[in-house]
C-alpha angles and dihedrals in degrees: 000000000000117000112220136184119203118204114194125197103206096201101043122128122319101344105266089127090074092078097044099103094054090043092051092049090052103040108027118111096239092182093062105020124060108191140184129188132224127179124212113236102185143015114298089008090130089064091056092048092049094048090056095047109030106122091021092081135046088224141006115211122204120205103200146059136303094286090053091046088054093053092053096043094057091071094041098053109116091005134114092236112102125224117233126188136209099181113220100147132116096256108007095198097162094048093046092052090051088049091242108161117248089215108097095219093051092045089054088051088057089054090047089057091048094203108168136192134177119246136181123258130184138230119220112191102304097340138070139231134188104191121015141344125190149187126203127015098005090050089048091054092046089057095049095043089052088060094051120104090215130062134195139084097286090055090049095051091047091052093046092053090047095049094048089084085065098049116132141177124248131196122233140176103218121193118188116182091339094311112119133203133171114218148158120231141166090209131020115183130184110204138197091163128040106244146039090221138278088061092294101145115205094167110028093174099052125116129193091211104047100085092241139093123226122224119205118194118195122190134172125207112251093236098048110047109168130142117272105250116245087237089064089060091068124096093298101060091111090063096066122102094234092058128078123182136197136169135204147136099251125039131183125186125188131182138170091236133054115274123244102203144174124216115197086337097309122116119254141164132221134176119245096294131066128180119193128182131178117239104207121219089349101137130060109213132186107232139170116281114254115260115253117220115242113237110230112218115241122244090258091051089050092053091048089049093051089051 
């Protein structure tokens, strides 16, 4: 029997987490899953809970969004305790990329199956991230979004359109695996996963299992400053002229000014130097089982069956 700890963020995303206890009681496989529940009570509480419990459970399941996932994953990296996810955030980029259902009942079904795989994570200075970290406009939005009293996709879109009037270029010195380039960008994103959330793909070519990180640099001409259409954040973003992409194992970013950053969607600050390194196959994650193709019987076999 698998021993599992559920950590629930009661204020995450759009409120689906409020029904989780009843849904767990109804749909958990109690013959194979022995679970306990713990609620977070303050910012970063999930980190403390995980530190106290890593190694005592076969898996720790976070009920929340990308920020809450990050808090749990930090303690599980390089451990034998698996990370499970019931996505209830505003964007759920990490869960979407791993094909974890957004429906709570179906997500519990994934936990019941307990199918695991190893994925890469990344270290950024003295912290970690599992999906994306960014500088520039996406970090600006993350900071403003954290100050909002409302959550959800609509609030995020309204804020993005409003803040676009304040978009600005920043200068960086970017080093990827010892190759250095000086550049200007309105957004510089380091991606382990492919998307921010809500199927907005910032790094369509990224993979969580290739031992590399993708870097997406977005710029906008000074004369034509218009919002990037949501359609451009699909799986073809890297085809646009204003976008440059790189990949590598070690990344260094320098700037003359302090960095305003986001780590897995949560606001953060760094001084003028950031060091990032991929951590290959460092996190065990519970994911959906692969679909098996159905073998269609041949015409001869059908005749035999009929007989």
